[in-house]
C-alpha positions in Angstrom: -23.5 -0.7 -14.6 -25.0 2.8 -14.7 -21.9 5.0 -14.8 -22.4 8.5 -16.2 -21.2 9.1 -19.8 -18.4 11.4 -18.5 -16.9 8.5 -16.5 -17.0 6.2 -19.5 -15.4 8.9 -21.7 -12.6 9.4 -19.2 -12.0 5.6 -19.0 -11.9 5.2 -22.8 -9.5 8.2 -23.0 -7.1 6.4 -20.6 -7.3 3.2 -22.7 -6.8 5.1 -26.0 -3.8 6.9 -24.5 -2.3 3.6 -23.3 -2.8 2.0 -26.7 -1.2 5.0 -28.5 1.8 4.9 -26.1 2.2 1.1 -26.8 2.2 1.7 -30.6 4.6 4.6 -30.3 7.0 2.6 -28.1 6.8 -0.3 -30.6 7.6 2.0 -33.5 10.6 3.5 -31.7 11.9 0.0 -30.8 11.4 -1.2 -34.3 13.5 1.6 -35.7 16.3 0.8 -33.3 16.1 -2.9 -34.0 16.1 -2.6 -37.8 19.0 0.0 -37.6 21.0 -2.6 -35.7 19.8 -5.7 -37.7 18.5 -4.8 -41.2 17.5 -8.4 -41.9 14.6 -7.9 -39.5 12.9 -5.5 -42.0 13.0 -8.3 -44.7 11.5 -10.8 -42.3 8.7 -8.4 -41.4 8.0 -7.8 -45.1 7.7 -11.6 -45.7 5.4 -11.9 -42.7 3.2 -9.1 -44.1 3.0 -10.8 -47.5 2.1 -14.1 -45.9 -0.8 -12.4 -43.9 -2.1 -10.7 -47.0 -1.9 -14.0 -49.0 -4.4 -15.8 -46.8 -7.4 -14.2 -48.5 -6.0 -14.9 -51.9 -5.4 -18.6 -51.0 -9.0 -19.0 -49.8 -10.4 -17.5 -53.0 -8.1 -19.3 -55.4 -8.2 -22.8 -53.9 -11.2 -23.1 -51.5 -10.9 -26.9 -51.5 -7.4 -26.7 -50.2 -7.9 -23.6 -48.0 -7.4 -25.3 -44.7 -4.2 -27.0 -45.8 -2.7 -23.8 -47.4 -3.6 -21.6 -44.4 -1.8 -24.1 -42.1 1.3 -23.9 -44.3 1.2 -20.1 -44.2 0.7 -20.1 -40.4 3.7 -22.4 -40.0 5.8 -20.2 -42.2 4.8 -17.1 -40.2 5.7 -18.9 -37.0 9.1 -19.7 -38.4 9.7 -16.1 -39.4 8.7 -14.9 -35.9 11.2 -17.4 -34.4 13.9 -16.2 -36.8 13.2 -12.6 -35.8 13.3 -13.4 -32.0 16.6 -15.2 -32.6 18.1 -12.2 -34.4 17.0 -9.9 -31.6 18.6 -12.1 -29.0 21.8 -12.5 -30.9 22.1 -8.7 -31.1 21.5 -8.0 -27.5 17.7 -7.3 -27.6 15.1 -9.1 -25.5 13.2 -11.7 -27.6 9.9 -9.8 -27.1 11.4 -6.4 -27.9 9.1 -5.8 -30.8 5.9 -7.0 -29.2 3.5 -4.1 -28.3 3.6 -3.4 -24.6 -0.1 -2.9 -23.8 -1.1 -1.6 -20.4 -3.4 -4.7 -20.3 -2.3 -7.8 -22.0 -5.7 -9.5 -21.6 -7.7 -7.1 -23.8 -4.7 -5.2 -25.4 -6.2 -1.9 -24.1 -9.5 -2.4 -26.0 -11.6 -2.6 -22.8 -13.4 -5.8 -23.9 -12.5 -9.4 -24.5 -15.0 -10.4 -27.0 -18.3 -9.1 -25.6 -17.1 -9.3 -22.0 -15.9 -6.1 -20.2 -12.2 -6.5 -19.2 -11.2 -6.1 -15.6 -9.0 -3.1 -16.6 -12.0 -1.1 -17.9 -14.0 -2.0 -14.7 -11.1 -0.7 -12.6 -10.8 2.5 -14.6 -14.5 3.2 -14.2 -14.5 2.5 -10.5 -11.3 4.7 -10.0 -12.8 7.6 -12.0 -16.1 7.4 -10.2 -14.4 7.3 -6.8 -12.2 10.3 -7.8 -15.3 12.3 -8.8 -17.0 11.4 -5.5 -13.8 12.3 -3.6 -13.7 15.7 -5.4 -17.1 16.5 -3.8 -16.2 15.3 -0.3 -13.1 13.7 1.4 -14.5 10.1 1.0 -11.4 8.5 2.5 -12.5 10.0 5.9 -16.2 9.0 5.5 -16.1 5.3 6.2 -18.1 2.9 8.4 -14.9 2.3 10.4 -14.4 6.0 11.1 -18.0 6.5 12.2 -17.5 6.7 16.0 -20.4 6.1 18.4 -18.4 7.5 21.3 -19.5 11.1 20.5 -23.2 10.2 20.9 -24.7 10.6 24.4 -25.0 7.3 26.3 -27.7 8.6 28.6 -31.3 7.5 27.8 -33.6 10.3 26.5 -37.3 10.6 26.9 -37.8 7.5 24.8 -35.8 5.4 27.3 -33.1 4.7 24.7 -29.8 6.5 24.4 -28.8 8.3 21.2 -25.7 6.1 21.2 -27.8 3.0 21.1 -30.1 4.3 18.4 -27.1 5.5 16.3 -25.5 2.0 16.7 -28.7 0.6 15.1 -28.5 3.3 12.3 -24.9 2.5 11.6 -25.6 -1.2 11.5 -28.6 -0.7 9.1 -26.5 1.5 6.8 -23.7 -1.1 6.8 -26.1 -3.9 5.8 -27.6 -1.7 3.2 -24.2 -1.0 1.7 -23.1 -4.6 1.8 -26.2 -5.8 0.0 -26.7 -2.8 -2.3 -28.0 -3.3 -5.8 -29.7 -1.0 -8.3 -33.0 -2.3 -7.0 -32.3 -1.4 -3.3 -34.9 0.7 -1.5 -34.5 4.5 -1.3 -33.6 6.1 2.0 -34.5 9.4 3.7 -32.0 10.4 6.4 -33.6 12.9 8.8 -31.9 14.6 11.7 -30.4 17.8 13.0 -27.2 19.3 11.7 -24.0 17.4 12.5 -25.4 14.0 13.4 -23.5 12.0 10.7 -26.0 11.9 7.8 -23.4 12.9 5.3 -20.9 10.6 6.8 -23.0 7.5 6.4 -24.5 8.4 3.0 -20.9 8.8 1.7 -19.8 5.5 3.3 -22.7 3.8 1.4 -21.8 5.6 -1.8 -18.1 4.5 -1.5 -19.1 0.9 -0.9 -21.4 1.0 -3.9 -18.6 2.3 -6.1 -16.2 -0.4 -4.8 -18.9 -3.0 -5.8 -18.8 -1.6 -9.4 -21.9 0.6 -9.3 -22.4 4.0 -10.8 -22.9 6.6 -8.1 -23.6 10.3 -8.2 -23.3 12.4 -4.9 -24.2 16.0 -4.8 -25.1 18.6 -2.2 -28.6 20.0 -3.1 -27.6 23.6 -3.2 -24.7 22.9 -5.7 -27.0 20.7 -7.8 -29.8 23.2 -8.2 -27.3 26.1 -8.8 -25.7 24.1 -11.6 -28.9 22.9 -13.2 -30.5 26.4 -13.1 -27.5 28.0 -14.7 -27.5 25.4 -17.5 -31.3 25.5 -18.0 -31.5 29.2 -18.5 -28.2 29.8 -20.2 -28.0 31.1 -23.8 -24.9 29.0 -24.3 -25.7 25.9 -26.3 -22.9 24.0 -24.7 -24.3 24.7 -21.2 -27.7 23.7 -22.3 -26.4 20.4 -23.6 -24.5 19.9 -20.3 -27.8 20.5 -18.5 -29.5 17.7 -20.4 -26.6 15.4 -19.8 -26.6 16.2 -16.1 -30.3 15.4 -15.9 -29.8 12.1 -17.7 -26.8 11.2 -15.5 -28.7 12.0 -12.3 -31.8 10.0 -13.4 -29.9 7.0 -14.7 -27.1 6.3 -12.2 -27.3 3.2 -10.0 -27.3 5.3 -6.8 -28.1 9.0 -6.4 -27.2 10.7 -3.1 -28.8 14.1 -2.6 -27.3 15.8 0.5 -28.8 18.5 2.6 -32.3 18.8 1.1 -33.7 22.2 2.1 -30.4 24.1 1.8 -31.1 24.9 -1.9 -32.9 28.1 -3.0 -36.5 26.8 -3.2 -38.5 28.1 -6.1 -40.8 26.7 -8.8 -37.8 25.6 -10.9 -36.1 23.7 -8.1 -39.3 22.0 -6.9 -40.2 20.9 -10.4 -36.7 19.6 -11.2 -36.4 17.8 -7.9 -39.8 16.2 -8.2 -39.0 15.1 -11.8 -35.7 13.5 -10.6 -37.3 11.7 -7.6 -40.4 10.6 -9.5 -38.4 9.3 -12.5 -36.1 7.3 -10.4 -39.0 5.9 -8.4 -40.8 4.8 -11.5 -37.7 3.2 -12.9 -36.9 1.5 -9.5 -33.6 3.3 -9.0 -32.5 3.9 -5.4 -31.9 7.4 -4.0 -30.6 8.5 -0.6 -31.8 11.9 0.5 -30.5 13.6 3.7 -32.1 16.6 5.3 -32.0 18.7 8.5 -35.7 19.5 8.0 -38.4 18.0 10.2 -41.1 16.1 8.5 -43.5 19.0 9.0 -41.1 21.4 7.4 -40.7 19.1 4.3 -44.4 19.2 3.9 -44.5 23.0 4.2 -41.6 23.7 1.8 -42.4 21.2 -1.0 -45.4 20.0 -2.9 -47.8 17.4 -1.5 -46.7 15.0 -4.3 -43.0 15.4 -3.3 -43.9 14.9 0.3 -45.9 11.8 -0.5 -43.0 10.2 -2.4 -40.4 11.0 0.3 -42.4 9.9 3.3 -44.4 7.0 1.8 -41.9 5.4 -0.6 -38.6 6.1 1.0 -37.5 4.3 4.2 -37.1 7.0 6.9 -33.9 6.7 9.0 -34.0 9.0 12.0 -30.7 10.3 13.3 -30.3 11.1 17.0 -28.0 13.0 19.4 -26.3 16.4 19.6 -24.2 18.1 16.9 -21.3 15.7 16.5 -19.1 18.2 14.8 -19.3 20.7 17.7 -18.5 17.8 20.1 -15.5 16.8 18.0 -14.3 20.4 17.8 -14.5 20.7 21.6 -12.4 17.5 21.8 -9.9 18.9 19.2 -10.8 16.0 16.8 -11.5 15.9 13.1 -15.1 16.9 12.2 -17.6 14.4 10.9 
């Protein structure tokens, strides 16, 4: 999965912390157990000697290695049983000295052999969702909460009502989310302000994260401000962060660019945006772009190459109706 490096770093940090806490707890328990039952220390020394002796046995008597290793293993099991018995006799649980890992399957290593453990996948998903939630209240932007009632049910000049058209849009977006893969097509959401473009793009993003994919969501204005500050900073740390941000945006499984056209448009923003869109297109990575601009305005504001990629390569999804947010406010309901 294409999670950004920062998300992997955070997940590994959590696993490392869990492992450290398990080791510290075991050390504390060991001290209490030995204080109460000194014989346990002698048993553990014998167990350590036995473990160290396996290599010597193999080198000294390779022809009898299997037999001798079996004998050492049986002795070690007997010592473990004796330790558990002593713990129980003195009021401790029999597994008192076993490390209490957060995940017993992988022992907080994140992998079982070469297979990623479910605990690491859950941490990656949780962190990705948290980052997305920090950018927008994702729990409110779901397919279930996308109400069609606020769209006019009266047919317009096309003979179709905005409600009927938005029902089709919602159904399309739901199918897209349910079947999403890193090879899904890219989408261009076009429509006036407040018609639900952000709502449905975030619903798709949340579904992709729940399916285990790496998602980056960002409003265009915030993205370009952040990238421009990093690109032209004299601070080496900010320059490195700029390079990492570009890598993350270009390599994630799904990129959602919200409100194209609200950013300050200059040579830098156009060049960076074209590079992002072109790179992801060449590598076959899906992107969702939403904009309040009309098609003619996109052509006027951006280069012909950019316009060509957005209009010829992306699937255009036209939103219809009146500003849903103003309608909701008039009804004293939560905005979309």
